[in-house]
Each structure stands twice: as C-alpha cells, then as structure tokens.
C-alpha positions in Angstrom: 14.1 -12.3 12.4 16.8 -14.4 12.1 18.3 -12.8 14.9 15.1 -13.5 16.9 14.9 -17.2 16.3 18.8 -17.6 17.4 18.4 -15.8 20.3 14.9 -17.4 21.5 15.7 -21.1 20.4 19.5 -20.9 20.8 19.8 -22.2 17.3 22.2 -21.8 14.5 20.2 -20.2 11.7 21.2 -19.0 8.2 19.3 -17.3 5.7 19.4 -16.7 2.2 17.7 -16.1 -1.1 15.4 -18.7 -2.3 15.4 -19.7 -5.9 11.7 -19.9 -7.1 10.5 -22.9 -8.5 9.4 -22.5 -11.9 6.0 -23.9 -11.2 5.1 -21.6 -8.7 2.2 -19.8 -9.8 1.9 -15.9 -10.2 -0.9 -15.4 -7.5 1.8 -17.0 -5.1 5.1 -15.1 -6.4 3.2 -11.8 -6.2 1.5 -12.7 -3.0 4.6 -13.6 -0.7 8.5 -13.1 -0.4 10.4 -15.9 0.1 13.6 -16.5 1.9 15.3 -20.1 2.6 16.2 -20.8 6.2 18.4 -23.4 7.8 17.3 -24.0 11.5 20.0 -26.5 13.4 20.3 -28.2 10.1 16.7 -28.2 8.9 16.0 -26.4 5.8 12.6 -24.5 5.5 11.1 -22.0 3.6 9.9 -18.5 5.1 7.1 -17.2 3.2 6.0 -13.4 4.1 2.6 -12.3 2.6 2.6 -8.7 1.5 -1.2 -9.2 2.7 -2.0 -11.7 5.2 -5.2 -13.3 4.9 -5.9 -16.3 7.5 -8.7 -17.6 5.2 -6.3 -17.5 2.0 -3.1 -18.7 3.7 -5.1 -21.9 5.2 -5.8 -22.6 1.4 -2.3 -22.0 0.3 0.0 -23.5 2.7 -0.3 -27.1 1.1 0.6 -26.1 -2.4 3.6 -24.1 -1.1 4.6 -26.9 1.0 4.0 -29.3 -2.3 6.0 -26.9 -4.6 8.8 -26.2 -2.5 9.4 -29.6 -1.4 10.1 -28.9 2.3 8.3 -27.1 5.4 6.9 -23.5 4.7 7.0 -21.2 7.7 4.6 -18.2 7.6 6.7 -14.8 8.7 4.5 -12.3 10.2 5.0 -9.0 11.7 1.9 -9.2 14.0 -0.8 -11.8 14.9 -3.8 -11.9 17.1 -4.8 -14.5 19.6 -7.5 -15.9 17.2 -4.9 -16.1 14.5 -2.6 -17.8 16.8 -5.3 -20.4 17.9 -6.1 -21.2 14.4 -2.9 -21.8 13.0 -1.7 -23.9 16.1 -5.0 -26.1 15.7 -4.2 -26.7 12.0 -0.3 -27.2 13.0 0.8 -24.5 10.6 4.3 -23.2 11.0 4.8 -19.5 11.7 7.1 -17.0 13.6 6.2 -13.6 14.4 9.2 -11.4 14.8 10.1 -10.7 18.5 7.1 -12.6 20.0 6.1 -16.0 18.6 7.7 -19.3 17.2 5.7 -22.1 16.4 7.7 -24.9 14.5 6.1 -28.2 15.3 8.9 -29.7 13.3 11.4 -28.4 15.6 10.5 -26.0 18.5 7.9 -23.8 20.0 8.4 -20.5 21.8 5.5 -18.6 22.8 4.8 -15.1 24.5 1.6 -13.7 25.6 2.7 -10.3 24.2 1.0 -9.4 20.8 2.2 -6.3 18.9 -0.3 -3.6 18.7 -1.9 -4.2 15.1 -3.1 -1.6 12.6 -5.9 -3.5 10.7 -6.0 -1.6 7.4 -9.0 -1.2 5.2 -8.6 2.0 3.7 -5.7 4.7 3.8 -6.6 7.9 5.6 -6.6 11.0 3.7 -2.7 11.9 5.1 -1.6 8.1 4.3 -2.7 8.5 0.8 -1.2 11.9 0.3 2.2 10.2 1.6 2.0 7.2 -0.3 1.5 9.1 -3.4 4.0 11.8 -2.4 6.7 8.8 -2.2 5.5 7.3 -5.6 6.3 10.6 -7.3 9.1 11.9 -5.5 11.2 8.6 -4.2 12.8 10.8 -1.6 14.4 9.0 1.6 12.7 11.2 4.1 12.3 11.0 7.9 8.7 11.6 9.2 10.1 14.9 10.2 11.5 16.2 6.8 8.5 14.6 5.0 5.9 16.4 7.7 7.8 19.7 6.6 7.4 19.4 3.0 3.5 18.5 2.9 2.3 20.8 5.9 1.2 18.1 8.5 3.0 17.2 11.9 5.5 14.9 12.3 3.0 12.6 14.5 0.8 12.4 11.5 3.3 11.3 9.0 4.6 8.9 11.6 1.2 7.2 11.7 1.0 7.2 7.9 4.4 5.6 7.9 3.1 3.0 10.1 -0.1 2.4 8.1 1.9 1.7 5.0 4.4 -0.6 6.6 1.5 -2.7 8.0 -0.2 -2.8 4.9 2.9 -4.8 3.6 3.8 -2.3 1.1 6.6 -0.9 2.7 9.5 -1.5 5.2 11.5 0.6 7.1 15.2 1.3 6.2 17.8 3.1 7.7 20.8 5.3 6.7 22.9 6.5 9.3 20.4 8.2 11.8 17.8 8.4 9.2 14.7 6.1 9.3 12.4 6.0 5.9 10.2 3.8 4.3 11.1 1.7 0.9 9.7 -1.2 -0.9 11.0 -4.0 -3.1 7.8 -3.8 -5.4 7.7 -2.4 -9.1 5.7 0.5 -9.7 2.6 -1.8 -11.3 2.9 -4.3 -8.6 2.5 -1.5 -5.6 -0.3 0.3 -7.2 -2.1 -3.1 -7.8 -1.3 -4.3 -4.2 -2.3 -0.5 -3.0 -5.4 -0.3 -4.9 -7.6 -2.0 -2.5 -6.8 0.7 0.3 -6.7 3.9 -2.4 -9.8 6.2 -1.5 -11.6 8.6 -3.7 -10.1 12.0 -2.9 -13.3 14.2 -3.6 -15.4 14.9 -0.6 -17.5 17.6 -2.1 -18.5 19.2 -5.2 -19.2 22.8 -5.2 -20.3 25.7 -7.9 -17.8 28.7 -7.7 -17.5 31.9 -9.5 -14.9 31.5 -12.3 -13.1 34.6 -11.2 -12.6 33.8 -7.6 -11.0 30.3 -7.9 -7.6 29.2 -9.2 -7.4 25.4 -8.4 -5.9 22.7 -10.6 -8.0 21.1 -13.5 -9.6 18.0 -12.3 -12.4 15.5 -13.6 -12.8 15.0 -17.2 -11.3 18.6 -17.6 -7.9 17.1 -16.4 -8.5 14.0 -18.2 -8.9 15.8 -21.8 -5.5 17.0 -21.3 -3.8 13.6 -20.7 -5.5 11.5 -23.3 -7.8 11.6 -26.5 -10.8 12.2 -24.9 -13.0 15.3 -25.8 -15.3 17.0 -23.6 -18.1 20.2 -23.6 -17.8 23.3 -21.6 -20.1 21.7 -18.8 -17.3 19.5 -18.1 -14.9 21.8 -17.0 -14.0 21.0 -13.6 -11.2 22.2 -10.8 -10.3 20.8 -7.6 -8.6 22.3 -4.4 -8.2 20.9 -0.7 -12.1 21.4 0.7 -10.6 23.6 3.4 -9.4 26.0 0.5 -12.9 26.6 -1.1 -15.3 29.0 -0.4 -18.5 28.0 -2.3 -20.6 31.0 -4.2 -24.1 31.3 -5.1 -23.5 31.4 -8.9 -25.2 28.5 -10.3 -23.3 29.4 -13.6 -20.1 29.2 -11.9 -17.5 26.8 -12.3 -17.6 23.2 -11.0 -14.9 22.7 -8.0 -14.2 19.4 -6.2 -13.0 19.6 -2.7 -10.5 17.1 -1.8 -9.6 15.3 1.4 -6.1 16.5 0.6 -4.4 19.3 -1.2 -3.8 18.2 -4.9 -1.1 21.0 -5.3 1.2 19.4 -3.1 1.5 16.2 -5.6 1.0 18.0 -9.1 3.9 19.8 -11.0 1.4 21.5 -13.9 -1.8 22.9 -13.8 -3.9 19.5 -13.6 -4.2 17.2 -10.6 -1.9 14.1 -10.5 -2.5 11.1 -12.5 -3.2 8.7 -9.7 -5.7 10.8 -7.7 -7.5 11.7 -11.1 -7.7 7.7 -12.0 -9.3 7.5 -8.5 -11.8 10.3 -8.8 -12.8 8.8 -12.2 -13.0 5.2 -11.1 -16.9 4.8 -10.9 -17.7 7.2 -14.1 -19.9 5.0 -15.7 -19.4 6.5 -19.4 -17.2 3.7 -21.5 -15.5 6.4 -23.0 -14.2 8.0 -19.8 -13.1 4.6 -18.6 -11.3 3.9 -22.0 -8.9 7.5 -21.3 -8.6 6.2 -17.4 -7.3 2.9 -18.6 -4.8 4.6 -20.9 -3.7 6.5 -18.4 -3.3 3.4 -15.8 -1.2 2.0 -18.2 1.4 4.5 -18.1 2.3 3.1 -14.8 2.1 -0.5 -15.6 -1.0 -0.4 -13.5 -3.8 -2.6 -14.9 -7.0 -3.7 -13.5 -7.8 -7.3 -13.0 
C-alpha cells in the first residue's frame, strides 16, 4: 500500500510499526492492525480492520483519533461504491490498495475501478477444510500443493485461499516462486475471529450396520475419549464424508454422521479432529456436554464470549 500512495500522489511516504497507546481498548486492539505512516511530513495512523463493518467503524473512528492524537486512515483491500459514498459523506480518511485514496487533510485520488469483493458469510466446506488443515499442519503450501494433499482441485483451493484472505484472517506471502497463506494471529485469536464463519460439518445422520462401517469416532463417542464425559451405548457414533456412506436398513446399527468434508484428512487418530468435533456439538443442549466442549476449547485458548 505504501508504494501505491507514493506512485499515486508522488508523495514521500514512510511506514513504521505503531506503538499502541496503553489506553487503547482491547476490542480495538484485537479488531485492527496499526501502522504509522508519514505522508509528505504529515503523520497519521493506518488502521486495517480484520473484519470490516462500516457501521462499527463509524462508531469507532472518533475514539481511534482521540486515542492516537492524529488522523487515522482506514486501510481496506476492497470497497463497494456504497461504502465509498458513506465514508466520503462523513469525511472519513481511507485508502483502498491500488484503487482509492481519500485523505481530506492531504489529497484525494479516486478510481471507478473496484476490486471484486467476496462477502464472507460462512465458509464453504472446502474453505473450512483448508482452514483446519492449515491450523493443524502449519505448512507453507501453494494451492496446487495443498490440492494434491486433500484431494481437491487447485481451483477449489485457490477459491478457499481467496475467501480466507478476504475474511481478514490470513494474508498472502511469497517465498521464491511459492505463494501461500499465513497469519499474524495467535491460535486463540484466529479461532475466535473465524468462529462466525465456521460451519457444522454434519449434513446428514444415518444408521448403518456395525460390521459394514469403519469411520472415525464422532459426537459424544469422540468427546468421551477427549474429556471426562461418560456416555451410554446409544451414544456410540462415527463419521465419514457423506459421499462415502451407504446407509443400511438396520435400525439397531451404529449412528453415522455424514460430513461435508472427509474427517480423515484432518485426523491423526481414531477420532475426528477437535475443532470439527466442537462445531458438531456446539448446539447440544446438555450442560454436561457443553462443559466437556469448553474443556476441549480451552486446549486452544479458544473461549466463548
């Protein structure tokens, strides 16, 4: 973004890490990354939201300016015509990389070119699979390399990477000719910020004869092995990709969850992975179950608000 400002305005621009004021509230500290910019001798703070909400920023902008004691510039990857109109009407400084500069205290440079924006509401199954694979493995993989590991097309993984970066959870990095995703967030922070996008992996529940199925332990059956929870025989449950399951007519057979992605890709044991398990049990009304789920959450410093 610094290079874009230099080229667009012909300005002298420097960038450095911001020293965060001690009175900066936690909700602002965890909601933005901050850089100190000096543009033609004028100091300002660049605030890049992890998840941009126009309504929220309208309420927070004056607080940020008061705390930092200088102009605060909103830094965005994308903007819609409506968002630009609203920000300009309220004289809110902002920069959208490669397309828009609105600095009422210094300069304005608009383009009618808008980056195509993905509005992230919920992760797709492949995006969630990619997110969890990254979370557990921490491998620096290109979309092509990851596609081979998880059995999807490069195009599908590229779309997942784009959704993960558009969500504000990740950014692209390069190493030689390799392009991959990474994050500056801690485990607890990235899970907390991602929770609004994460989906329950269960898409269907079946009954299958015990002898015909060899999926992973799931549901309360898996939670029992990860906590102090005691279950009964009726709670025995397995999981597999929905496409792999052939339901039987045996009503006495095992309960089998059909998942929207293959749980075996994420597991290194006979149970489904921790985070998918938490998501599958998130709405279980049993207080004992939720206590065990919270215990599992704490393993990743992932606490509910």
